[in-house]
C-alpha positions as CSV (number, residue, x, y, z in Angstrom):
1,M,-12.1,-2.6,17.2
2,D,-11.8,-6.0,15.6
3,K,-8.1,-6.4,16.2
4,K,-8.3,-10.0,15.0
5,L,-9.4,-8.8,11.5
6,L,-6.4,-6.6,11.3
7,L,-4.0,-9.3,12.5
8,E,-5.4,-12.0,10.3
9,T,-5.2,-9.7,7.2
10,L,-1.6,-8.7,8.1
11,D,-0.7,-12.3,8.3
12,L,-2.4,-12.9,4.9
13,V,-0.6,-10.0,3.3
14,N,2.8,-10.8,4.9
15,E,2.5,-14.4,3.5
16,L,2.0,-13.0,0.0
17,I,5.1,-10.8,0.2
18,H,8.1,-12.8,-0.9
19,K,10.5,-13.2,2.1
20,Q,13.5,-12.0,0.1
21,T,12.0,-8.5,-0.3
22,N,12.4,-7.9,3.5
23,I,9.1,-6.0,3.5
24,E,6.8,-6.5,6.4
25,L,3.6,-4.6,7.3
26,D,3.0,-3.5,10.8
27,A,-0.1,-3.9,13.0
28,D,0.8,-0.7,14.9
29,D,0.0,1.5,12.0
30,R,-2.9,3.7,13.2
31,S,-4.3,4.4,9.7
32,L,-4.5,0.6,9.0
33,Q,-6.2,0.1,12.4
34,E,-8.8,2.8,11.4
35,L,-9.3,1.1,8.0
36,A,-9.8,-2.3,9.7
37,E,-12.4,-0.8,12.1
38,M,-14.3,0.8,9.2
39,I,-14.2,-2.3,7.0
40,G,-15.1,-4.6,9.9
41,S,-18.3,-2.7,10.5
42,Y,-19.8,-3.8,7.2
43,C,-22.0,-6.8,6.9
44,M,-20.1,-9.1,4.5
45,T,-18.1,-12.3,4.8
46,R,-14.8,-12.3,6.7
47,S,-13.0,-13.3,3.6
48,R,-14.3,-10.3,1.7
49,K,-13.4,-8.0,4.6
50,M,-9.9,-9.4,4.5
51,T,-9.6,-8.9,0.8
52,V,-10.7,-5.3,0.9
53,L,-8.5,-4.6,3.9
54,S,-5.5,-6.3,2.3
55,C,-5.8,-4.3,-0.9
56,C,-6.1,-1.1,1.2
57,M,-3.0,-2.0,3.2
58,L,-1.0,-2.7,0.0
59,I,-2.0,0.6,-1.7
60,S,-1.4,2.6,1.5
61,V,2.1,1.1,2.2
62,G,3.0,1.2,-1.5
63,I,2.2,4.9,-1.7
64,R,4.1,5.6,1.5
65,K,7.1,3.8,0.1
66,H,7.0,6.0,-3.0
67,N,6.6,9.1,-0.8
68,H,9.8,8.3,1.2
69,L,12.2,8.8,-1.7
70,V,15.6,10.3,-0.8
71,L,17.3,11.6,-3.9
72,G,20.8,11.6,-2.5
73,D,20.6,7.9,-1.5
74,K,20.6,6.0,-4.8
75,E,20.3,2.6,-3.2
76,G,17.5,3.8,-0.9
77,L,15.8,5.5,-3.7
78,A,15.8,2.4,-5.9
79,R,14.7,0.3,-3.0
80,S,11.7,2.6,-2.1
81,I,10.6,2.6,-5.8
82,L,10.9,-1.1,-6.2
83,D,9.2,-1.9,-2.9
84,G,6.3,0.5,-3.6
85,D,5.8,-1.0,-7.1
86,Y,6.0,-4.5,-5.8
87,L,3.3,-3.8,-3.1
88,I,1.0,-2.1,-5.7
89,G,1.4,-5.1,-8.0
90,L,0.3,-7.4,-5.2
91,I,-3.1,-5.6,-5.2
92,Y,-3.8,-7.1,-8.6
93,R,-2.9,-10.5,-7.4
94,V,-5.1,-10.3,-4.3
95,A,-8.1,-8.8,-6.0
96,I,-8.1,-11.1,-9.0
97,S,-7.4,-14.3,-7.0
98,R,-10.3,-13.4,-4.7
99,K,-12.6,-12.4,-7.6
100,E,-12.8,-8.7,-6.6
101,Q,-12.5,-7.1,-10.0
102,Q,-14.9,-4.3,-9.0
103,L,-12.6,-3.4,-6.1
104,L,-9.7,-3.3,-8.5
105,K,-11.7,-1.0,-10.8
106,K,-12.3,1.3,-7.8
107,L,-8.7,1.2,-6.6
108,N,-7.0,2.0,-9.9
109,P,-8.2,5.6,-10.2
110,I,-7.6,6.1,-6.5
111,Y,-4.0,5.1,-6.9
112,K,-3.6,7.3,-9.9
113,R,-5.0,10.3,-8.0
114,M,-2.7,9.5,-5.1
115,Q,0.3,9.5,-7.4
116,L,-0.7,12.9,-8.9
117,Q,-1.4,14.4,-5.4
118,S,2.1,13.1,-4.3
119,L,3.6,15.2,-7.1
120,E,1.8,18.2,-5.6
121,G,3.4,17.5,-2.2
122,R,0.4,16.2,-0.3
123,G,1.3,14.1,2.7
124,S,0.2,10.5,3.3
125,E,-2.4,11.5,5.8
126,G,-4.3,13.1,2.9
127,F,-4.0,9.8,1.0
128,M,-5.5,7.8,3.8
129,T,-8.4,10.2,4.2
130,E,-9.2,9.9,0.5
131,L,-8.7,6.1,0.5
132,K,-11.0,5.7,3.5
133,R,-13.7,7.9,1.9
134,E,-13.5,6.0,-1.4
135,I,-13.5,2.6,0.2
136,K,-16.5,3.6,2.3
137,D,-18.4,4.8,-0.8
138,Y,-17.5,1.5,-2.5
139,L,-18.6,-0.6,0.4
140,D,-21.8,1.4,0.7
141,Q,-22.6,0.8,-3.0
142,Q,-21.8,-2.9,-2.6
143,S,-24.0,-3.3,0.5
144,A,-27.0,-1.5,-1.1
């Protein structure tokens, strides 16, 4: 696996996240490692790989933040919602600043489906499976 792609992308994303939020993404996340491996296998510029991977990281972690809501803990509940929303918002910043509007068009419906599936009680593993499949389809179309 191209561990360097993952680490460089994590550095990029962690630099975008405002320090006062106390949000930091982790390189030990197995699902992010799998995404990096898949994206790294495509023939495209390193910068584009990092853009796609960073958007995938942000949507993945943002969804997980939303899934870890504890109703009895008002402060934790608010924090999880705000953190998740903040990370999802960064997807727009990354995609637009790197001229990946097509990626953004692909991620918007994925995110909405993930939200709806979350209401149905599906776990985050199901999200990652769907995200990987959709990103693979997107990259296949872009590579054709």
